[in-house]
C-alpha positions in Angstrom: -68.6 4.1 -40.6 -68.3 3.2 -36.8 -64.8 2.0 -37.3 -64.0 5.2 -39.2 -65.3 7.3 -36.3 -63.4 5.6 -33.7 -60.0 6.2 -35.6 -60.9 9.8 -35.9 -61.5 10.0 -32.0 -58.2 8.2 -31.5 -56.3 10.5 -33.6 -57.8 13.4 -32.0 -57.2 12.0 -28.6 -53.6 11.4 -29.3 -53.0 14.8 -30.7 -54.5 16.3 -27.7 -52.1 14.2 -25.5 -49.1 15.2 -27.5 -49.8 18.8 -27.3 -50.7 19.1 -23.7 -49.0 16.1 -21.7 -45.5 17.5 -21.0 -45.6 18.4 -17.4 -42.7 19.6 -15.3 -43.0 18.6 -11.8 -40.0 19.0 -9.4 -37.7 19.4 -12.1 -39.1 16.0 -13.7 -40.8 15.9 -17.0 -44.1 14.0 -17.2 -45.8 12.6 -20.6 -48.9 10.7 -21.0 -49.5 8.5 -23.7 -52.3 5.6 -24.4 -51.3 2.2 -24.7 -51.2 0.1 -27.9 -49.6 3.1 -29.6 -47.8 2.6 -32.7 -44.1 1.9 -32.5 -42.2 5.2 -33.6 -45.0 7.4 -32.2 -43.7 10.7 -30.6 -43.9 11.0 -26.9 -42.7 14.3 -26.6 -39.6 16.6 -27.3 -37.5 16.1 -24.0 -34.8 18.5 -25.2 -37.2 21.2 -25.8 -39.3 20.7 -22.6 -36.0 20.7 -20.7 -34.5 23.7 -22.4 -31.4 21.9 -23.8 -29.4 22.8 -26.8 -30.6 20.5 -29.3 -27.4 20.9 -31.7 -25.3 19.7 -28.8 -27.2 16.6 -27.7 -25.0 14.2 -29.9 -21.7 15.7 -28.8 -23.1 15.4 -25.1 -24.1 11.8 -25.6 -27.8 12.5 -24.6 -29.4 9.2 -23.7 -31.6 7.2 -21.6 -29.4 5.1 -18.9 -32.2 3.5 -17.0 -35.8 2.6 -17.2 -37.7 -0.3 -18.2 -36.0 -3.7 -19.0 -37.5 -3.9 -22.5 -36.2 -0.6 -23.7 -39.9 0.7 -24.4 -38.5 4.0 -25.3 -35.7 5.6 -27.0 -34.4 9.4 -27.5 -33.2 10.8 -30.9 -30.0 12.4 -30.3 -30.6 14.7 -33.4 -33.6 16.4 -32.2 -34.4 15.4 -28.4 -37.7 13.6 -29.5 -38.4 10.8 -27.0 -40.2 7.9 -29.3 -42.0 4.5 -28.6 -39.5 1.7 -29.2 -41.9 -1.3 -28.5 -45.3 -2.5 -28.2 -46.8 -1.0 -25.2 -49.3 -3.2 -23.3 -50.4 -1.5 -20.0 -52.1 -4.6 -18.5 -48.7 -6.4 -18.9 -46.7 -3.5 -17.5 -48.8 -2.7 -14.4 -51.4 -5.3 -14.3 -53.8 -4.2 -11.5 -52.1 -1.0 -10.6 -54.2 2.0 -11.3 -51.5 4.7 -12.1 -48.8 3.1 -14.7 -45.9 5.1 -14.4 -42.6 4.2 -16.6 -39.8 6.5 -14.9 -36.8 7.1 -17.2 -33.2 8.5 -16.3 -31.5 10.6 -18.9 -28.1 11.8 -18.9 -26.1 14.5 -21.1 -22.3 14.8 -20.4 -20.0 17.7 -20.8 -21.4 18.9 -18.4 -22.9 16.2 -16.7 -26.7 16.7 -16.4 -29.2 14.2 -15.2 -32.8 14.5 -16.0 -35.8 12.2 -14.9 -38.9 11.5 -17.3 -41.8 9.9 -16.2 -44.2 8.5 -18.9 -47.7 7.6 -17.8 -49.2 4.9 -19.7 -53.0 5.4 -20.2 -55.4 2.8 -20.4 -57.2 1.9 -23.7 -60.2 -0.2 -23.8 -58.7 -3.0 -25.5 -59.9 -5.7 -23.4 -63.5 -7.1 -22.9 -65.0 -8.5 -19.8 -64.8 -12.1 -19.2 -66.1 -14.7 -16.8 -64.0 -17.6 -15.6 -66.4 -20.0 -16.7 -68.9 -20.2 -19.5 -71.9 -21.4 -17.7 -73.2 -21.1 -14.0 -75.6 -23.6 -12.5 -77.9 -22.5 -9.5 -80.2 -24.7 -7.6 -83.1 -22.7 -5.9 -85.8 -24.3 -4.0 -89.0 -23.5 -5.1 -90.0 -22.4 -1.5 -87.6 -19.7 -1.9 -89.5 -16.4 -1.2 -89.4 -13.5 -3.6 -86.6 -11.1 -3.0 -84.0 -13.8 -2.2 -80.5 -13.0 -3.6 -78.0 -15.2 -5.1 -74.4 -14.2 -5.7 -73.4 -14.9 -9.4 -69.7 -14.9 -10.8 -68.2 -11.6 -11.3 -66.3 -10.6 -14.6 -62.8 -9.7 -15.0 -61.7 -6.8 -17.2 -57.9 -6.3 -17.4 -58.6 -2.5 -18.1 -59.0 0.1 -15.4 -61.0 3.0 -14.2 -64.2 3.7 -16.8 -62.8 0.9 -19.3 -63.6 -1.7 -16.3 -66.9 -3.5 -15.5 -69.5 -0.9 -14.9 -72.6 -2.7 -15.2 -74.3 -6.1 -15.4 -77.4 -7.0 -17.3 -79.8 -9.8 -17.3 -82.0 -11.1 -20.3 -85.7 -10.0 -19.7 -87.7 -12.6 -17.7 -90.4 -12.4 -15.0 -88.8 -14.3 -12.3 -85.4 -12.9 -11.9 -83.8 -9.3 -11.8 -80.2 -8.4 -11.4 -78.6 -6.4 -8.4 -75.2 -5.2 -8.0 -73.7 -4.4 -4.8 -70.5 -2.8 -4.4 -67.8 -4.5 -1.9 -64.7 -2.1 -2.0 -63.6 -1.5 -5.6 -65.6 -4.5 -6.8 -68.9 -4.7 -8.3 -70.6 -7.9 -7.3 -73.8 -9.1 -9.4 -76.5 -10.7 -7.3 -79.5 -12.5 -9.0 -82.8 -11.5 -7.2 -86.1 -13.7 -7.2 -88.6 -11.3 -8.2 -91.6 -13.9 -8.3 -92.1 -17.3 -6.5 -90.9 -20.5 -8.5 -93.4 -23.2 -9.2 -91.5 -26.3 -10.3 -94.7 -27.8 -11.7 -94.7 -25.0 -14.3 -90.7 -24.5 -15.0 -88.2 -26.8 -13.5 -85.2 -25.0 -15.1 -84.8 -21.3 -16.2 -82.0 -20.4 -18.6 -80.5 -16.7 -18.3 -77.9 -14.7 -19.9 -75.8 -12.4 -17.6 -74.1 -9.7 -19.6 -71.0 -7.8 -17.9 -70.7 -4.4 -19.7 -67.6 -1.9 -19.2 -67.4 1.9 -19.5 -65.3 2.2 -22.6 -66.4 4.1 -25.7 -67.3 2.0 -27.5 -68.2 -0.3 -24.8 -67.3 -3.9 -24.7 -69.2 -6.7 -23.0 -69.1 -10.5 -22.0 -71.6 -12.9 -21.6 -72.3 -15.9 -18.9 -75.1 -18.4 -19.2 -76.7 -19.1 -15.9 -79.0 -22.1 -15.6 -81.3 -21.9 -12.8 -82.8 -25.4 -11.5 -85.5 -25.4 -9.2 -85.6 -27.7 -6.1 -87.8 -28.8 -3.7 -87.7 -26.8 -0.3 -84.8 -26.5 2.3 -85.8 -23.0 3.0 -83.2 -21.8 5.5 -79.9 -20.5 4.0 -76.6 -20.6 6.3 -75.7 -17.3 7.8 -72.2 -16.0 8.4 -71.4 -13.8 11.3 -70.3 -11.1 9.3 -70.2 -10.6 5.7 -66.6 -9.3 5.3 -63.7 -10.5 7.4 -60.4 -8.5 7.6 -57.3 -9.9 9.0 -53.4 -9.5 8.8 -50.7 -11.7 8.5 -47.0 -11.5 8.2 -45.0 -12.4 4.9 -42.9 -15.6 5.1 -45.0 -17.0 7.6 -44.7 -20.9 8.0 -46.8 -23.3 5.9 -49.8 -24.6 7.9 -50.3 -21.4 10.0 -53.9 -20.5 10.6 -55.0 -17.3 9.5 -58.8 -17.2 10.4 -61.8 -19.2 10.8 -64.9 -18.5 9.3 -68.2 -19.8 10.7 -71.7 -19.8 9.5 -74.9 -21.0 11.0 -78.3 -22.5 9.8 -81.5 -22.8 11.8 -82.5 -25.9 9.8 -82.5 -29.2 11.4 -80.7 -32.6 10.4 -78.8 -32.6 7.5 -80.2 -29.3 6.2 -78.0 -27.6 8.9 -74.7 -29.4 8.2 -72.6 -26.9 6.5 -69.7 -27.2 4.2 -67.2 -24.3 3.4 -65.3 -24.0 -0.2 -63.7 -21.3 -2.0 -65.5 -19.3 -4.6 -64.7 -20.8 -8.0 -64.2 -17.2 -9.5 -60.9 -16.8 -7.4 -57.5 -16.0 -9.2 -55.5 -19.6 -9.0 -52.7 -17.9 -7.1 -55.1 -18.1 -3.9 -55.7 -21.8 -4.3 -52.0 -22.2 -4.2 -51.4 -19.9 -1.3 -54.3 -20.8 1.2 -56.3 -23.9 1.9 -59.7 -24.2 3.4 -60.9 -26.7 5.8 -64.5 -27.6 4.3 -65.7 -28.9 7.8 -64.6 -26.0 10.4 -64.0 -23.1 8.0 -60.3 -22.6 9.0 -58.2 -21.0 6.6 -54.4 -22.0 6.6 -51.4 -21.1 4.7 -50.5 -23.3 1.9 -47.6 -21.6 0.1 -45.2 -18.8 0.4 -46.6 -15.3 1.2 -44.4 -12.5 -0.3 -45.4 -9.0 0.3 -43.5 -7.8 -2.7 -45.7 -10.0 -5.0 -49.0 -9.6 -3.3 -50.0 -7.3 -0.6 -53.5 -8.0 -0.2 -55.7 -11.2 -0.8 -59.4 -11.2 -1.3 -61.1 -14.5 -0.8 -64.8 -15.3 -1.2 -66.1 -18.3 0.9 -69.0 -20.0 0.4 -71.0 -21.7 3.2 -73.5 -24.6 1.8 -75.7 -26.8 3.7 -76.6 -30.3 2.9 -80.4 -30.0 2.5 -82.2 -30.7 -0.7 -82.0 -28.4 -2.6 -78.7 -27.2 -0.6 -78.6 -23.6 0.7 -75.7 -21.5 0.5 -74.4 -18.2 1.7 -71.0 -16.3 1.1 -68.6 -13.7 2.7 -65.5 -12.0 1.8 -62.3 -12.4 3.6 -59.9 -9.8 3.1 -56.1 -11.0 4.2 -53.4 -8.0 4.6 -49.9 -9.1 4.3 -47.6 -7.2 6.7 -44.2 -6.4 5.2 -41.1 -7.9 6.8 -37.4 -6.8 6.1 -36.4 -9.7 4.0 -34.9 -7.9 0.9 -31.4 -6.4 0.8 -30.9 -3.4 -0.9 -29.7 -3.4 -4.4 -26.9 -1.2 -5.7 -26.8 -0.1 -9.4 -23.8 1.9 -10.5 -23.6 3.9 -13.7 -19.8 4.5 -14.2 -18.9 7.3 -16.4 -15.3 6.4 -16.2 -13.0 4.3 -14.0 -10.2 6.8 -14.5 -10.1 10.1 -12.9 -7.5 12.7 -13.8 -5.1 13.8 -11.2 -6.2 17.6 -11.8 -9.9 17.0 -11.6 -11.6 19.6 -9.5 -13.6 18.8 -6.6 -17.2 18.4 -7.4 -16.4 16.4 -10.7 -19.1 13.5 -11.0 -17.5 10.2 -11.2 -20.4 7.5 -11.0 -24.4 7.6 -11.0 -25.4 5.4 -8.1 -29.2 4.3 -7.8 -30.3 2.3 -4.5 -33.6 0.1 -4.3 -35.1 -2.1 -1.9 -38.2 -4.2 -2.9 -39.5 -3.7 0.9 -41.7 -0.8 1.9 -41.9 1.7 4.7 -38.9 1.8 7.0 -37.7 -1.7 5.6 -37.4 0.0 2.2 -35.7 3.3 3.3 -32.0 3.0 2.6 -29.1 4.7 3.9 -26.0 4.8 1.8 -22.4 5.7 2.9 -18.8 5.4 1.6 -15.6 3.9 3.1 -13.5 6.2 5.1 -10.3 8.1 4.1 -11.3 8.5 0.4 -11.4 11.9 -1.4 -14.8 11.1 -2.7 -18.4 11.8 -1.3 -22.0 11.0 -2.0 -24.4 13.8 -3.0 -28.1 12.7 -3.1 -30.4 13.6 -5.8 -33.9 15.2 -5.4 -35.2 11.6 -6.0 -35.1 9.2 -3.0 -32.4 6.7 -3.2 -30.5 8.5 -6.0 -26.9 9.5 -5.5 -23.9 10.9 -7.6 -20.5 9.9 -6.7 -18.4 13.2 -6.6 -14.9 14.5 -5.9 -14.5 15.9 -2.7 -10.8 17.2 -2.5 -7.8 17.3 -4.8 -6.1 14.2 -6.0 -2.3 13.6 -5.7 -1.2 10.3 -8.0 2.3 10.5 -6.6 0.7 9.9 -3.0 -2.3 7.5 -3.9 -2.9 6.4 -7.5 -5.6 3.6 -7.0 -8.9 3.7 -4.8 -11.1 0.7 -3.9 -14.2 2.6 -2.8 -16.4 0.6 -0.7 -20.2 1.3 -1.1 -22.3 0.4 1.8 -26.3 0.4 1.6 -28.2 -0.1 4.6 -32.0 -0.3 5.1 -33.8 0.7 8.2 -35.5 -2.4 9.2 -35.2 -4.5 12.3 -32.9 -5.9 11.9 -31.1 -3.9 9.1 -30.0 -5.5 6.2 -26.8 -4.3 4.2 -25.2 -4.6 0.7 -21.7 -4.0 -0.2 -20.3 -2.9 -3.3 -16.7 -2.1 -4.3 -16.0 0.9 -6.9 -12.4 0.6 -8.3 -10.9 4.0 -9.5 -7.7 4.9 -11.1 -5.9 8.2 -10.9 -4.3 9.3 -14.2 -1.1 11.3 -14.1 -0.9 14.8 -15.1 2.6 16.7 -15.1 2.4 18.4 -11.9 5.9 17.7 -10.5 9.0 19.3 -11.4 12.3 17.5 -11.8 14.2 17.2 -8.7 18.1 17.3 -8.1 19.4 15.5 -4.9 21.8 18.4 -4.1 21.9 22.0 -5.0 24.2 23.5 -5.7 26.8 20.9 -7.0 30.6 21.2 -6.6 33.2 19.9 -9.0 37.0 19.6 -8.4 38.6 19.2 -11.6 42.5 18.8 -11.9 44.0 21.1 -14.6 45.1 19.8 -17.9 42.1 17.5 -18.1 41.6 15.5 -21.6 39.3 17.4 -24.1 36.4 15.5 -24.8 36.3 13.4 -21.8 33.7 13.0 -19.2 34.3 15.5 -16.2 31.0 15.4 -14.2 27.6 13.8 -14.3 24.2 15.3 -12.9 21.2 13.3 -12.2 17.5 14.4 -11.5 14.2 12.5 -10.6 10.7 13.2 -11.4 7.8 11.6 -9.6 5.4 11.8 -12.4 5.0 8.6 -14.8 5.7 7.9 -18.4 6.4 10.9 -20.7 6.0 13.4 -17.7 9.0 11.8 -16.1 11.3 11.5 -19.3 14.1 14.0 -18.6 16.4 15.8 -20.8 19.4 18.1 -19.7 20.9 20.9 -21.1 23.3 23.8 -20.0 22.4 27.5 -19.8 24.5 29.6 -22.0 24.3 32.9 -19.9 25.3 36.3 -21.3 28.0 36.9 -18.6 31.5 36.5 -17.7 30.9 32.9 -17.3 29.9 32.4 -21.0 33.5 31.7 -22.4 34.2 28.9 -20.0 30.4 27.4 -20.4 30.9 27.5 -24.1 33.7 24.6 -23.9 31.1 22.4 -21.9 28.9 20.0 -23.4 26.4 17.9 -21.9 24.5 14.4 -23.0 20.8 15.4 -23.2 19.9 11.9 -22.2 22.0 11.0 -19.0 23.5 14.2 -17.9 27.1 13.3 -18.5 29.3 16.6 -18.7 32.3 16.6 -21.0 34.8 19.4 -21.5 35.8 20.5 -25.1 39.3 22.0 -23.8 41.7 21.7 -21.3 41.7 24.0 -18.4 44.7 25.9 -16.8 44.8 26.7 -13.2 47.1 29.3 -13.7 44.4 31.1 -15.9 41.2 30.1 -14.4 40.6 29.2 -10.7 36.9 28.8 -10.6 33.6 29.0 -12.6 30.0 28.2 -12.4 27.5 27.1 -14.7 23.8 26.0 -14.5 22.3 22.7 -15.8 18.5 22.6 -16.6 16.4 19.5 -16.3 13.2 19.4 -18.2 10.5 16.6 -18.3 8.5 15.7 -21.6 5.2 16.8 -20.2 2.9 19.2 -21.7 3.4 21.9 -20.6 7.1 21.0 -19.7 8.2 21.6 -16.3 11.9 22.1 -15.3 14.4 22.7 -12.6 18.1 23.8 -12.4 21.3 23.1 -10.2 24.2 25.3 -10.1 27.5 23.6 -10.4 30.6 25.3 -8.9 33.9 23.9 -10.8 37.1 24.6 -8.8 40.1 24.0 -11.0 42.8 22.0 -8.9 46.5 22.9 -9.6 49.1 20.4 -11.1 52.8 20.9 -11.0 53.0 22.2 -14.8 55.2 25.2 -14.5 58.9 25.2 -13.7 60.5 27.9 -11.6 61.4 31.2 -13.4 64.7 33.0 -12.3 64.0 36.8 -12.1 67.6 37.5 -10.8 70.2 37.3 -11.7 69.4 37.7 -15.5 72.0 38.7 -18.1 71.7 41.1 -20.8 71.1 37.9 -23.3 68.2 36.5 -21.2 70.2 33.8 -19.4 70.2 33.2 -15.6 73.8 34.6 -15.1 75.2 37.4 -13.2 78.7 38.6 -11.8 79.0 39.9 -8.5 82.2 41.7 -7.1 82.8 42.1 -3.3 85.7 43.5 -1.4 88.2 41.0 -0.2 88.0 42.6 3.4 84.4 41.6 4.1 83.5 39.6 7.2 81.7 36.5 7.7 77.6 36.6 7.1 78.3 39.4 4.2 75.5 39.2 1.9 76.8 38.6 -1.6 73.6 38.7 -3.7 70.0 37.0 -3.5 68.8 34.7 -6.0 65.1 35.5 -7.0 62.6 33.1 -8.7 59.0 32.6 -9.2 56.7 29.5 -9.9 53.2 30.1 -11.4 51.9 27.0 -9.6 50.5 27.1 -6.0 51.0 25.3 -2.7 53.9 22.8 -2.8 53.7 22.9 -6.6 54.9 26.4 -5.9 57.1 26.3 -3.1 60.6 26.8 -4.1 63.7 25.6 -2.4 67.3 26.7 -3.4 70.3 24.9 -3.2 74.4 24.8 -4.2 74.5 22.7 -7.2 78.2 23.8 -7.8 80.7 25.9 -5.8 84.5 26.2 -6.2 84.9 26.7 -2.5 82.4 25.4 0.0 83.9 26.7 3.0 83.3 30.3 1.6 79.9 30.7 0.8 76.4 29.6 2.0 72.8 29.5 0.5 69.6 30.2 2.5 67.4 27.3 1.0 64.2 29.3 1.4 65.3 32.9 0.7 68.1 32.2 -1.8 70.3 34.7 -0.1 74.2 33.9 -0.7 76.3 35.0 2.1 80.0 34.7 3.1 81.0 32.1 5.8 84.4 33.6 6.7 86.7 36.4 5.6 88.6 36.1 2.4 92.4 35.1 3.0 95.3 35.9 0.7 95.2 32.2 -0.7 91.5 32.2 -1.7 90.8 32.6 -5.5 89.9 35.8 -6.9 87.0 34.5 -8.9 84.2 32.0 -7.7 81.6 30.3 -9.7 78.2 29.4 -8.0 75.4 27.1 -9.7 72.3 27.6 -7.8 69.4 25.1 -8.3 66.0 26.2 -7.8 63.1 23.6 -7.6 59.7 23.5 -6.4 58.1 20.7 -4.4 55.5 19.0 -6.6 55.0 15.1 -7.0 57.3 15.2 -10.0 60.0 18.3 -9.2 60.4 21.0 -11.8 63.7 23.2 -11.4 65.9 25.9 -13.1 69.3 27.0 -12.5 70.9 30.1 -12.1 74.9 30.9 -12.3 76.5 33.6 -10.0 80.1 34.5 -10.7 81.7 36.1 -7.4 84.8 38.3 -8.1 87.0 39.2 -4.9 88.5 42.7 -5.6 90.7 45.1 -3.5 88.5 47.8 -1.6 89.3 50.6 -4.1 88.6 48.5 -6.9 85.5 47.4 -5.4 84.4 50.9 -4.9 85.4 51.9 -8.5 83.4 48.9 -9.8 80.5 49.7 -7.8 79.8 52.8 -9.2 80.1 51.6 -12.7 77.9 48.7 -11.7 75.5 50.8 -9.8 74.5 52.4 -13.3 74.3 49.2 -15.0 72.2 47.6 -12.1 69.9 50.5 -12.0 69.0 49.8 -15.6 68.7 46.1 -14.7 66.7 47.0 -11.8 64.3 49.3 -14.0 63.6 46.2 -16.3 63.2 43.9 -13.4 60.8 46.3 -11.6 58.8 46.8 -15.0 58.2 42.9 -15.0 57.3 42.7 -11.7 54.6 45.5 -12.0 53.1 43.9 -14.9 53.2 40.5 -12.8 51.6 42.1 -9.8 48.9 44.0 -12.0 47.8 40.7 -13.6 47.6 39.1 -10.0 45.7 41.9 -8.8 43.3 41.7 -11.6 42.8 38.1 -11.1 42.2 38.6 -7.5 39.4 41.3 -8.0 37.8 39.2 -10.4 38.0 36.2 -7.7 36.4 38.5 -5.1 33.5 39.5 -7.4 32.9 35.8 -8.3 33.0 34.6 -4.7 30.7 37.5 -3.6 28.0 36.3 -6.2 28.3 32.8 -5.3 27.8 33.8 -1.8 24.6 35.6 -2.6 23.2 32.9 -4.8 24.1 30.0 -2.4 22.0 28.9 0.6 25.4 27.5 2.1 27.8 30.2 3.2 30.8 30.7 1.2 33.4 33.5 2.3 36.5 34.4 0.1 39.2 36.6 1.7 42.8 37.4 0.4 45.1 38.0 3.3 48.7 38.9 3.1 51.4 36.7 4.6 53.1 38.3 7.6 56.2 36.5 7.2 58.4 38.0 4.4 60.7 35.8 2.4 62.4 36.5 -1.0 60.1 34.3 -3.1 56.6 34.9 -4.7 54.3 32.7 -2.6 50.8 31.4 -2.9 48.6 29.7 -0.4 44.8 28.6 -0.7 42.8 27.4 2.6 39.3 25.9 2.0 37.3 23.3 3.9 35.5 20.4 2.7 33.3 18.7 5.4 34.9 18.5 8.8 38.5 19.1 7.4 40.2 22.4 6.5 42.8 22.3 3.6 45.3 24.7 2.7 47.5 24.8 -0.6 50.8 26.6 0.8 53.7 28.2 -0.7 57.4 28.3 0.4 56.7 28.6 4.0 53.6 27.5 6.0 51.7 29.5 8.4 52.6 29.3 12.1 50.6 26.6 13.5 50.0 24.4 10.4 50.6 20.7 10.7 50.8 17.9 8.1 48.5 15.3 9.1 48.1 11.7 7.7 45.9 11.9 4.6 47.7 14.9 3.2 48.9 14.5 -0.3 50.6 16.3 -3.0 50.6 20.0 -2.4 47.8 20.0 0.3 48.0 20.3 4.0 45.3 19.4 6.4 45.0 22.1 8.9 43.8 21.7 12.5 40.0 22.7 12.6 39.7 26.0 14.9 36.1 26.6 13.9 33.0 26.3 16.3 30.7 23.5 15.5 28.0 25.5 13.5 28.4 23.2 10.7 28.9 26.0 8.2 31.2 25.3 5.1 33.7 28.2 4.6 36.0 28.4 2.0 39.1 30.8 2.4 41.4 31.8 -0.2 44.7 33.4 0.7 47.1 34.5 -2.1 50.2 36.5 -1.3 52.7 37.8 -3.7 56.1 39.4 -2.2 58.9 41.0 -3.8 62.6 40.6 -2.6 64.0 43.7 -1.5 
């Protein structure tokens, strides 16, 4: 029945503890449970007490990250309940510490939350008081006066508080009683002589000392005390003070004197000679740490004194004389250990990840850092710091020596991709001690860099009549990112404008940016156009950049001269000219007119007499094509002369055409008559020629306007200044001419027609139909392209 009542009391006690033990102090939850509780018992619902969402605990990996080494507790992620994981013995965990607290650190991720839970282990009366020995022998002289006290061994009870030793009892007898004296927290039993002893009646007394604790139900332990009655040595040694207190620094050298206790005895002879010894009920650790000189009472250091192991030593010293029977007395020596700064701080790092995203926001928690120092006071106060020039900082927690390593500023992997962070923990002792630890953090790449072209815009000078399908150009971009974020693909922008018909014939290799033309370009129909190339990376989301490519078609000598006059009715380049016989030297017979669709040297036409019946009669201007007489006609000169004129351009491979002019010499009257007939015929021919010239000039004008619009658009869209102007040539000749002037770097080029501008010079390095002109610009460095195209008609 008593056992059942004990069980019911335990169940009621546990239930009341579970209902009322949750306590939030400074954002810290505190629970209390008794020791020896069953494994699996519920300590409390941490998630509910902290206000966490129970449904997200498993997803947030709610767990215990630090606490006891034996993992006495675990938390259930399904419901947030804190459970007892292993058997709990308070005496084993905390020994003589009054308040036994187990501190747990719990972490929930996404977002990161840290909670601290303290579990107080309550003492249960599970240990009985015990004595170090089963029997104690006392020798008491029969001359001892009633009221004399004799110290008895104290009982040890590992339990604390009310469950420790509370009272000593002695079995009933007429000679002795028990008296309890308190020395600090300890209760010391003394055997008190109540009645004078008579050795002749009783030479020995058998007593039982019982130590009882304050538990419910109480536990007890017994010591057999044998009192042997001796004959008189009736003066006891006396110490100068009952309690001695001294301080000693830890790590003091072996053999160092701590204190000397001294007792006196007023007896004479051997009865006043005193020996000193430690009380036999002391902890065995004291015998390993200190040694007592039995003759002088000097206490010296024998072993290592470590403040972190024991901070206070309590020694009982007995002084016994050599009388028969010997008399003794005792005193208490309290040795307090002074802490020295002999322990370096310890750094514990709980890394959430050694990889941080490049786009992580400032304030992101990277690691949890716990600093501890076994020393106390200033020796145990630790200052933690980071290495300089890192984008991280330490944020302290509300608990001492707890920090979070958080991101301070934005990261840029392209600048720094790896950090070795040196953590320094230094205590405040003298001299201070430090501990170092290196944290390695890598920065993971995100797609935050657009592809880059080395130059923008680009210029492509493409010779006309290119081979379709062959590569004509290549563009290359770079990306500072890594892996797929740096894999580039190229594409051409297909715009809905006037350039689309030209861009449609371009193809680009998406992997390497090589551009090929699907058709052959003709300078005579297309002078310039532009297109845009986009380089896109493979990141998510994809980033891109574009570059503008300006294409300039370069002329080839692929057009032969075309004879505009003379032209016969059947379309052949033949004509008949009648002149009076009486004309003077220098008379202009006619003018051969020709056109070449090419430009520059390729379109610069020269005239020469390929065939003539009389070289002394006619001359041909090689630039204008004018045929004039060299001298007056004589009676002996033939009446009809045939002139074959060769018209050729100045290309590398010259192209040519021929025209035939029949000159008939007639008498003046016949010439005037023929002139009337010829004028009407020639008027019709001139009308046809004029019609063709108007069509040609209209086409050229339209092309001119289109070129002006394109160049203006290029000037607006480019940072480099381009100017395009079409200026007429001031020097007339009889040929349709073209000239284009442009700059490239520090040189000025001009593609010329039949006659170059005044001041132009041919310099070494000129080739084909290109002249390099002296640079009359300033030194501003601006690039200017000047297009000049002039078309003139022979009058």
